[in-house]
C-alpha positions as MATLAB code, in Angstrom:
seq = 'MNIYDKAHELAHELKNYPDVVELRKASEKVKLNETNKKMLDDFRKVQIQAYSEQAQNGKLSKELEEKLQNLYSIVSMNPDVKDYLLAEQKFGVVWEDIMKILNDAINIDLTFEEVK';
ca = [
     111.635  182.000   86.492;
     111.473  178.270   87.098;
     111.666  176.199   83.907;
     109.294  173.592   85.375;
     106.711  176.267   86.130;
     106.930  177.375   82.495;
     106.521  173.766   81.334;
     103.379  173.436   83.479;
     102.140  176.748   82.105;
     102.644  175.482   78.543;
     100.860  172.230   79.437;
      97.917  174.211   80.803;
      97.782  176.362   77.674;
      97.926  173.288   75.444;
      95.142  171.582   77.376;
      92.798  174.452   76.539;
      94.157  175.252   73.068;
      91.343  175.065   70.466;
      93.182  172.561   68.249;
      93.780  170.270   71.240;
      90.158  170.551   72.370;
      89.044  169.715   68.823;
      91.404  166.722   68.650;
      90.252  165.458   72.044;
      86.571  165.671   71.020;
      87.250  163.963   67.690;
      89.199  161.224   69.454;
      86.399  160.601   71.933;
      83.901  160.387   69.091;
      85.986  157.804   67.223;
      86.424  155.738   70.393;
      82.653  155.413   70.770;
      82.437  153.209   67.671;
      84.398  149.958   67.374;
      84.288  150.051   63.562;
      85.773  153.542   63.534;
      88.476  152.517   66.007;
      89.421  149.530   63.867;
      89.382  151.600   60.696;
      91.703  154.167   62.243;
      93.938  151.466   63.711;
      94.267  149.744   60.324;
      95.086  153.064   58.691;
      97.716  153.771   61.372;
      99.398  150.418   60.740;
      99.759  151.185   57.032;
     100.988  154.710   57.843;
     103.670  153.327   60.150;
     104.659  150.799   57.514;
     104.924  153.634   54.970;
     107.019  155.826   57.290;
     109.318  152.912   58.013;
     109.734  152.032   54.347;
     110.392  155.648   53.415;
     112.973  155.997   56.192;
     114.768  152.847   55.074;
     114.574  153.277   51.299;
     114.147  157.000   50.877;
     110.847  156.419   49.056;
     107.676  154.346   49.106;
     107.079  151.375   46.890;
     104.354  151.937   44.327;
     102.266  149.189   45.952;
     102.434  150.667   49.431;
     101.769  154.162   48.123;
      98.639  152.921   46.341;
      97.541  150.953   49.406;
      97.909  154.039   51.592;
      96.031  156.242   49.121;
      93.215  153.722   48.713;
      92.888  153.253   52.442;
      92.862  157.026   52.977;
      90.085  157.351   50.398;
      88.026  154.803   52.297;
      88.803  156.252   55.720;
      88.000  159.806   54.650;
      84.480  158.737   53.653;
      83.779  158.193   57.346;
      82.999  161.665   58.767;
      84.116  160.873   62.328;
      87.438  159.346   61.279;
      88.004  162.092   58.721;
      87.348  164.773   61.365;
      89.814  163.042   63.681;
      92.537  162.911   61.016;
      92.029  166.577   60.140;
      92.124  167.585   63.817;
      95.243  165.489   64.314;
      96.894  167.133   61.338;
      96.058  170.637   62.635;
      97.474  169.830   66.045;
     100.526  168.215   64.431;
     101.446  171.553   62.865;
     101.219  173.281   66.243;
     103.252  170.533   67.915;
     105.970  170.665   65.248;
     106.177  174.440   65.639;
     106.554  174.119   69.417;
     109.234  171.437   69.010;
     111.112  173.637   66.526;
     111.016  176.583   68.933;
     112.364  174.393   71.752;
     115.010  172.752   69.580;
     116.157  176.140   68.309;
     116.478  177.369   71.901;
     118.560  174.358   72.889;
     120.732  174.800   69.812;
     122.285  171.324   69.900;
     122.556  169.244   66.751;
     121.594  165.735   67.807;
     122.115  164.116   64.411;
     125.848  163.549   64.896;
     126.239  163.287   61.159;
     129.744  163.164   59.846;
     130.816  166.430   58.254;
     132.178  165.938   54.752;
];
């Protein structure tokens, strides 16, 4: 068994996996409309800001949390953008599961945290 052959096999399976096909179609649909692309891009920027703030402070500020919730409410009213976000979320679960399986197989703790 060649590990690279298995990686290509996984790539092929992912390419045709229903959640990936759904995400690809949703992405293409969003890209057809400039307003949808901008809406999603603006939402992404606030998401990244929220992730960054949470990583630094351990929590979100009330203002940023409200901004993110309000923006999500607006974004989710757009069927194409909402479908994209739902498809992305479904695929995200699959991707996290695959990463966990691979990380468990490697069995190396990469955090290098100090043991107390």
